[in-house]
C-alpha positions in Angstrom: 317.9 203.6 36.4 316.2 207.1 37.0 318.3 209.8 39.0 316.2 210.9 41.7 316.6 214.4 42.4 315.2 215.3 46.1 315.4 218.8 47.4 316.5 219.1 51.2 315.1 222.0 53.3 317.5 223.7 55.6 318.4 222.0 58.9 319.7 223.1 62.2 323.3 222.5 61.2 323.2 223.8 57.9 320.5 226.2 57.0 321.0 226.7 53.2 318.7 224.3 50.9 320.3 221.5 49.2 319.8 219.0 46.7 320.0 214.9 47.2 320.7 213.2 43.8 321.0 209.5 43.9 319.7 206.4 42.2 316.8 204.6 44.5 319.6 204.6 47.7 321.6 206.9 49.4 323.7 205.8 52.4 324.9 209.0 54.7 328.2 208.2 56.5 329.8 210.7 58.8 331.4 210.8 62.4 329.1 211.2 65.4 327.4 214.7 65.5 328.1 215.4 61.7 324.3 215.7 60.9 323.1 212.4 59.1 320.5 212.1 61.3 319.4 216.0 61.3 319.0 215.6 57.4 316.3 212.9 57.5 314.8 214.7 60.4 314.3 217.6 58.5 312.8 215.8 55.6 310.4 214.1 57.9 309.5 217.5 59.7 308.7 218.8 56.1 306.5 215.8 55.5 304.5 216.3 58.4 303.8 220.2 57.5 302.9 218.7 54.1 305.0 221.6 52.5 307.5 219.3 50.8 307.3 215.9 49.3 303.7 215.2 48.2 304.9 212.9 45.6 306.2 210.2 48.3 304.7 208.2 51.2 307.6 208.7 53.8 308.3 206.1 56.5 310.8 206.5 59.2 312.6 204.2 61.2 315.3 204.8 63.9 317.4 201.9 65.8 316.6 203.7 69.2 313.9 205.8 70.5 314.0 209.4 69.3 311.9 211.5 71.4 311.6 214.4 69.1 310.7 212.2 66.4 307.9 210.4 68.4 306.8 214.0 69.8 306.4 215.4 66.3 304.8 212.5 64.8 302.2 212.2 67.8 301.0 216.0 67.1 300.9 215.0 63.6 298.6 211.9 64.4 296.4 214.2 66.8 295.8 216.7 63.8 295.0 214.1 61.5 292.4 212.9 64.1 291.2 216.3 64.7 290.4 216.9 61.2 288.7 213.7 61.0 291.4 212.0 58.3 292.5 209.4 60.9 292.9 206.6 58.2 294.3 209.1 55.2 298.0 209.1 56.5 300.9 209.0 54.3 304.0 209.6 56.9 304.8 207.3 59.7 307.7 207.0 62.2 308.4 203.8 64.2 311.0 202.8 66.9 311.3 199.5 68.3 308.3 200.0 70.8 306.3 199.4 67.5 308.0 196.2 66.6 305.7 193.5 68.0 302.8 195.4 66.2 304.4 195.6 62.8 305.7 192.3 62.8 302.5 190.9 63.7 300.4 192.8 61.0 303.1 191.6 58.2 302.8 187.8 59.1 299.2 187.8 59.4 298.7 190.0 56.3 301.5 188.9 53.6 301.7 185.2 53.5 304.6 185.4 50.8 306.4 188.5 52.5 309.8 189.0 54.2 308.5 188.4 57.9 306.7 185.2 56.9 309.4 183.7 55.0 311.8 184.4 57.8 309.7 182.9 60.7 309.3 179.7 58.2 312.9 179.3 57.7 313.3 179.5 61.4 310.4 177.3 62.1 308.8 179.7 63.9 305.5 179.6 62.5 302.9 176.7 61.9 300.7 177.4 58.4 297.4 175.9 57.9 296.2 174.4 54.3 295.2 178.1 53.4 298.7 179.5 54.0 297.2 181.7 56.9 299.3 182.1 60.3 298.0 179.9 62.8 300.5 180.3 65.6 301.6 184.0 65.9 299.9 185.8 68.4 299.6 189.5 69.7 298.6 190.3 73.3 297.9 193.8 74.6 295.5 196.0 76.6 292.8 198.1 75.3 290.6 200.6 76.8 288.5 203.5 75.9 288.6 206.8 77.8 285.8 209.2 79.2 287.2 211.8 76.8 286.4 209.6 73.8 282.6 208.3 75.3 282.1 212.2 75.7 283.3 213.0 71.8 280.8 210.2 70.6 277.8 211.6 72.9 278.7 215.1 71.3 278.5 213.8 68.0 275.2 211.8 68.6 273.7 215.2 70.0 275.2 217.2 66.7 273.7 214.7 64.3 270.2 214.6 66.0 270.7 218.6 65.5 271.3 218.1 61.7 275.2 217.6 61.5 276.2 214.9 59.2 280.0 215.2 59.4 280.4 213.7 62.7 282.9 211.5 64.1 280.6 208.4 64.2 280.3 208.7 60.5 284.2 208.3 60.1 285.9 205.2 59.2 288.3 205.5 62.3 285.2 205.5 64.8 283.3 202.8 62.7 286.6 200.5 62.8 286.8 201.2 66.4 283.4 200.4 67.1 283.7 197.2 64.8 286.8 196.0 66.7 285.3 196.3 70.2 282.1 194.7 69.1 283.9 191.5 67.7 287.0 191.2 70.0 286.3 193.2 73.5 282.6 193.7 74.4 279.6 192.8 72.0 277.0 195.5 71.4 279.3 198.2 72.8 277.7 201.5 72.3 280.4 203.9 73.9 277.9 205.2 76.6 280.6 204.4 79.3 284.1 204.1 79.3 285.9 200.6 79.1 288.6 200.0 81.8 291.9 198.2 80.6 290.8 194.9 79.3 293.4 192.4 78.1 292.9 190.8 74.7 294.7 188.3 72.3 295.0 188.3 68.6 295.8 186.0 66.0 295.0 185.8 62.3 291.6 184.3 62.5 290.4 187.2 65.4 292.1 189.6 63.0 290.1 188.6 60.1 286.8 188.7 61.8 287.1 192.8 62.0 286.0 194.8 59.5 288.6 197.6 58.7 287.1 200.7 57.0 288.9 202.7 54.7 289.1 206.3 54.0 288.9 207.5 50.4 292.4 208.2 48.7 294.2 206.1 51.6 297.8 205.9 51.1 298.3 202.9 52.9 296.5 199.8 54.4 293.8 200.5 56.3 294.7 198.1 59.2 298.3 199.6 59.6 296.8 203.0 59.8 294.0 202.0 62.3 296.5 200.5 64.8 299.0 203.1 64.5 296.5 205.8 65.3 294.8 203.6 68.2 298.3 202.5 69.9 299.8 206.1 69.4 300.3 207.8 72.7 298.0 204.9 74.2 294.9 206.5 72.4 293.2 203.3 72.5 295.8 200.5 72.7 298.4 200.6 75.4 301.8 200.2 73.3 303.8 198.8 76.1 301.7 196.4 76.8 302.5 194.2 73.5 303.4 190.7 73.7 304.1 188.9 70.3 304.6 185.2 70.7 305.6 182.4 67.8 305.5 178.7 68.0 308.8 176.7 67.8 308.1 173.3 67.8 305.5 172.7 70.8 307.1 175.6 72.8 305.9 179.1 73.0 308.7 181.5 71.9 308.5 185.4 72.8 310.1 188.3 70.2 312.1 189.2 73.1 313.7 185.8 73.4 315.0 186.4 69.8 318.7 187.6 69.5 318.8 191.5 68.9 320.1 190.8 65.3 316.9 188.5 64.6 314.8 190.9 66.2 315.9 194.1 64.3 315.9 192.2 61.1 312.4 191.1 61.4 311.6 194.6 62.3 312.8 196.0 59.2 311.5 193.3 57.3 307.9 194.0 58.4 308.6 198.0 57.1 309.2 196.6 53.6 306.2 194.3 53.8 303.9 196.8 55.0 304.9 200.1 53.3 307.0 199.3 50.2 305.8 200.9 47.1 307.3 202.9 44.1 306.6 206.2 45.9 307.7 205.2 49.4 310.6 207.2 50.5 312.2 205.2 53.7 314.2 207.0 56.2 316.4 204.5 57.9 318.5 205.9 60.7 321.2 203.3 61.7 318.9 200.5 60.7 321.9 198.3 60.5 323.2 198.5 64.5 323.1 195.4 66.4 323.3 192.9 63.1 325.7 190.6 62.4 327.5 190.7 59.2 325.5 187.8 57.7 322.3 189.9 58.5 323.7 193.1 57.3 324.3 191.3 53.6 320.3 190.1 54.1 319.5 193.8 54.7 321.0 195.1 51.7 319.8 192.2 49.6 316.4 193.6 50.8 317.4 197.4 50.2 318.2 196.6 46.5 315.0 194.8 46.0 312.9 197.4 47.4 310.3 199.2 45.1 310.6 202.5 47.1 313.7 204.5 47.7 315.9 204.4 50.7 317.9 207.1 52.5 320.0 205.2 55.5 322.8 206.3 57.5 325.4 203.9 59.0 328.5 204.0 60.9 329.4 200.3 59.8 332.2 199.5 57.4 330.2 196.2 56.5 327.2 198.3 55.3 329.7 200.8 53.3 331.0 197.9 51.4 327.6 196.4 50.5 326.2 199.9 49.7 329.2 200.6 47.1 331.0 204.0 46.8 328.8 205.6 44.1 325.8 205.5 46.8 327.8 207.2 49.8 327.2 210.7 50.9 329.6 212.0 53.0 327.8 214.4 55.6 329.9 217.3 57.7 327.9 219.8 59.8 324.7 218.9 58.2 326.1 219.7 54.4 326.3 216.9 51.8 329.9 216.1 50.7 329.5 213.9 47.6 331.0 210.4 48.0 332.8 210.6 44.8 334.9 213.4 46.2 337.8 211.3 47.5 339.3 213.9 50.0 335.8 213.9 51.9 335.3 210.2 51.5 339.1 208.8 52.5 338.8 211.2 55.6 335.6 209.6 56.6 336.8 206.1 56.1 339.7 206.8 57.9 337.4 207.8 60.9 335.5 204.5 60.6 338.8 202.7 60.5 338.7 203.5 64.2 336.3 200.4 64.9 339.6 198.3 63.7 341.4 200.3 66.4 339.3 198.4 68.9 340.7 195.0 67.7 344.3 196.6 67.7 343.9 197.9 71.2 343.0 194.4 72.6 346.0 192.6 70.5 348.5 195.2 71.8 347.9 193.3 75.5 349.6 190.2 73.8 353.3 189.8 73.7 353.3 187.1 70.7 350.8 187.3 68.0 350.9 184.7 65.0 349.4 185.8 61.8 348.1 182.5 60.3 346.1 181.7 57.2 343.5 180.1 59.3 343.3 179.9 63.2 342.7 176.1 62.9 346.1 175.8 61.2 347.6 177.1 64.4 345.6 174.2 66.1 346.8 171.5 64.0 350.5 172.9 64.4 350.0 172.9 67.9 349.0 169.4 68.3 351.7 168.1 65.9 354.4 169.8 68.0 353.1 168.6 71.5 353.0 164.9 69.7 356.6 165.3 68.2 358.2 167.0 71.0 356.5 165.8 74.4 356.8 161.8 75.8 355.3 162.4 79.1 352.1 164.2 80.3 354.3 166.6 82.1 356.3 167.5 78.8 353.3 167.7 76.7 352.1 170.3 79.3 355.2 172.2 79.2 355.1 172.5 75.6 351.3 173.4 75.4 351.9 176.0 77.8 354.8 177.5 75.8 352.5 177.6 72.6 349.9 179.6 74.8 352.0 182.4 74.9 351.0 183.2 71.5 347.7 184.4 70.3 346.9 183.4 66.5 345.2 185.8 64.3 343.4 184.4 60.9 345.1 186.6 58.1 344.6 184.7 54.5 347.4 185.4 52.0 347.5 183.2 49.0 350.2 183.0 46.8 350.3 182.4 43.0 353.7 183.5 41.9 352.6 185.8 39.8 354.9 189.2 38.7 353.0 191.7 40.3 352.0 189.5 43.4 354.0 190.1 46.8 354.3 187.2 48.8 352.3 187.3 52.5 350.9 190.8 51.1 347.8 190.6 53.2 349.8 189.8 56.3 352.3 192.3 55.4 349.4 195.1 55.0 348.1 194.0 58.4 351.5 194.1 60.1 351.7 197.8 58.3 348.4 199.0 59.9 349.0 197.4 63.2 352.2 198.9 63.6 351.3 202.6 62.8 348.4 201.9 65.5 350.7 200.8 67.9 353.2 204.1 67.1 350.6 206.1 68.8 349.8 203.8 71.8 351.3 202.1 74.7 351.4 198.0 74.0 353.1 195.0 75.1 353.5 193.2 71.8 357.0 192.3 71.0 356.9 189.8 68.3 354.7 189.4 65.2 355.2 186.3 63.5 353.6 186.0 59.7 353.3 182.1 59.3 352.3 181.8 55.6 351.2 178.8 53.3 354.0 178.1 50.9 351.7 177.5 47.7 353.5 178.6 44.7 356.6 179.9 46.6 360.3 178.1 45.2 361.7 176.5 47.9 364.9 178.3 47.1 363.5 181.6 48.7 363.2 179.5 52.0 365.9 179.2 54.6 368.5 181.1 56.4 371.3 180.3 58.8 368.9 181.0 61.8 366.0 178.8 60.8 364.8 176.9 57.6 361.7 178.4 57.7 362.4 182.0 57.5 362.3 183.5 54.1 365.6 184.5 52.4 366.6 188.2 52.7 365.0 190.6 55.3 362.8 188.5 56.9 363.1 189.4 60.5 362.6 193.1 60.8 363.3 195.5 64.1 360.3 197.6 63.6 361.0 199.5 67.1 363.2 199.1 69.9 361.0 196.6 71.5 359.1 195.2 68.5 360.0 192.5 66.0 358.4 191.0 62.7 359.2 187.4 61.4 357.9 186.3 58.0 358.2 182.4 57.9 357.0 180.0 55.6 356.2 176.1 55.8 358.2 174.2 53.4 355.4 172.2 52.3 352.5 173.9 50.8 350.4 174.3 53.6 349.9 172.6 57.2 347.4 169.6 56.4 350.4 168.4 54.3 352.2 167.4 57.7 349.3 165.4 59.1 350.3 163.1 56.1 351.4 159.8 58.0 351.7 156.0 56.5 351.0 154.8 59.9 348.0 157.0 60.6 346.5 156.4 57.2 347.3 152.4 57.1 343.6 151.4 56.6 343.3 153.4 53.5 347.0 153.7 52.4 346.7 151.8 49.1 344.2 154.0 47.9 345.8 157.1 49.2 349.1 156.5 47.6 347.5 155.8 44.5 345.5 159.1 44.5 348.7 160.8 45.4 351.0 159.3 43.2 354.3 160.1 44.4 356.4 157.3 42.8 358.5 155.2 45.0 361.2 157.6 46.2 358.8 160.1 47.6 355.9 158.1 48.7 354.9 157.8 52.5 356.7 155.0 54.5 356.6 153.6 58.0 358.8 155.1 60.3 359.4 158.6 58.0 358.3 162.0 58.1 359.0 162.2 54.2 361.1 165.1 54.6 363.8 164.0 52.6 364.8 162.1 49.7 367.7 159.4 50.0 370.2 162.0 48.3 369.7 164.4 51.1 367.2 166.8 48.7 364.2 168.1 50.1 360.9 166.2 49.1 359.4 168.6 47.0 357.0 166.6 45.1 355.1 165.5 48.8 355.4 169.2 49.8 353.9 170.5 46.4 351.0 168.2 46.3 347.8 170.2 45.7 345.8 171.5 48.5 342.3 169.5 47.1 343.8 166.4 47.1 345.3 166.4 50.5 342.3 168.1 51.8 340.2 165.0 50.3 342.3 162.6 52.4 342.8 164.4 55.5 339.5 166.2 56.0 337.4 163.1 57.2 340.0 162.6 60.1 339.8 166.2 61.4 336.5 167.7 60.4 333.1 166.8 61.2 330.4 166.9 58.6 328.3 170.0 58.7 330.5 171.5 61.4 334.0 171.7 60.1 337.4 171.2 62.0 337.0 169.6 65.3 339.8 169.8 67.7 339.0 166.6 69.7 338.9 164.7 66.2 341.9 166.1 65.1 343.9 165.4 68.8 342.6 161.5 68.2 343.9 161.6 64.7 347.6 163.2 65.4 347.8 160.9 68.2 347.9 158.0 66.1 350.7 159.7 63.9 354.3 158.3 65.3 356.9 160.9 66.4 359.4 160.0 63.8 356.5 160.4 60.9 356.4 164.2 61.8 358.3 166.6 60.0 361.3 168.3 61.4 359.6 171.5 60.0 357.1 171.4 63.0 360.1 171.1 65.4 361.8 174.0 63.6 359.0 176.2 63.7 358.5 175.4 67.5 362.3 176.4 68.1 362.1 179.3 66.6 358.9 180.9 68.0 359.8 179.6 71.6 363.4 180.8 71.1 362.1 184.3 69.9 359.9 184.4 72.9 362.6 183.3 75.4 
């Protein structure tokens, strides 16, 4: 891919000119006030003045309303109107006030575009046999001020006096005339103003309007006409926009969508309407309000765009999707190359403050459990309650004690490789969390790292204090008030403890054939399967591969298409007799509760 070398003018924070070199996408990162947006604004300003970037069409977006962008863009549009050049623009700025217009133009103008595809995937649109959007509608108010009718009157007088270069001959006025005549007032001649009048557009109505084009126009004439018409309420009142979709038999307004859907649709519309090889997109925090799955969709769009993109972000998800080679660290309006590790690691440390919000919330809990999946914790709780309680009061007592723990998902599989550390990811989480706690007040007393055993040999498990503690320094006093505990199930993972002869009686023959445990290790009535007759641990049952166990257990605890279901799991666990539940469940419960005492 060809490297782009883009000259950058001085900005209010760094007055020296710079050069930005990037391959299609550059991602600016930096602390608040570092000058990320300032650099984007300096590019935009030079484009408005036509002093730089003549080879680019520039389209700028900011996630919030930015008064300086809006004001400068309006001045630019006024100049172009005064030059009779209203439909020959090559620079645009949009904030969310423009979203309804752009989304409407995208879905009615590009049947195979990103916007239409999104609407179809979510059943928000009805198409006819010609793939036209039949259901999306845009309502707004229009007007013609006395100032414009006076311009028309003067143009008519000038033309009568022999002047040919008048506004009534320009593409913008011809389009405006056609628009009003087709959709507002037939045979309108601009002799009198029009008070505010509400109209509604759909694809059919829009197609009845002839949109004139200036010579050498850079963008679609519809986009340029509506942008000029809605800017500063010149002809269309921008705050009167109302965009509606069809969801089955219901009308759905754009504002009914989530913030993430709203923003994603807006960004899709920019790509649909403006993307080309010589388009330069300036996207200021375009990923704000987006769920991490939508951020992935956004980066797929960035990577597939024909044009070039400069974007700013604060989000670690976006930084991950961007890739280190695209990162440009900004400090005081100056570029610091992303490959300069000193600057990059410093900025990533700043961004890690996002994780500190999570750590701050967790520090309010006395007992934290790190477990491979939150559902594993729910399965353990159900087994413990069933094993230890015989009455409603006892069940409530066990449940209350376990509710003193908060479970956090932190997966750390272990395959037994030489370079691998058992519970490596959990230990890293512990390190980061305890570093955070070192500088902050907290209530946390215990952090329990409960691991799937996976390929860990059983000989590494068991101490005098608990059979499930790892041998060695598995209990560490981090501070006077904070202790970590490293534990592991003796079986490969928690699902292995859901195997029960009685609970699985309806399919026991097929299950035993699938497990192939042999006579000494197979499931038995009234047996937990913990030990062989000689007292040794039943390692064959505990070491069964996870896939085979999931095939057996998942239908009893999952709902198709939804995954784990606590109600369904409760029903299943209630069919397991106490004697068929492993003592490992008791040992884990006693250790957790004992340390919490």
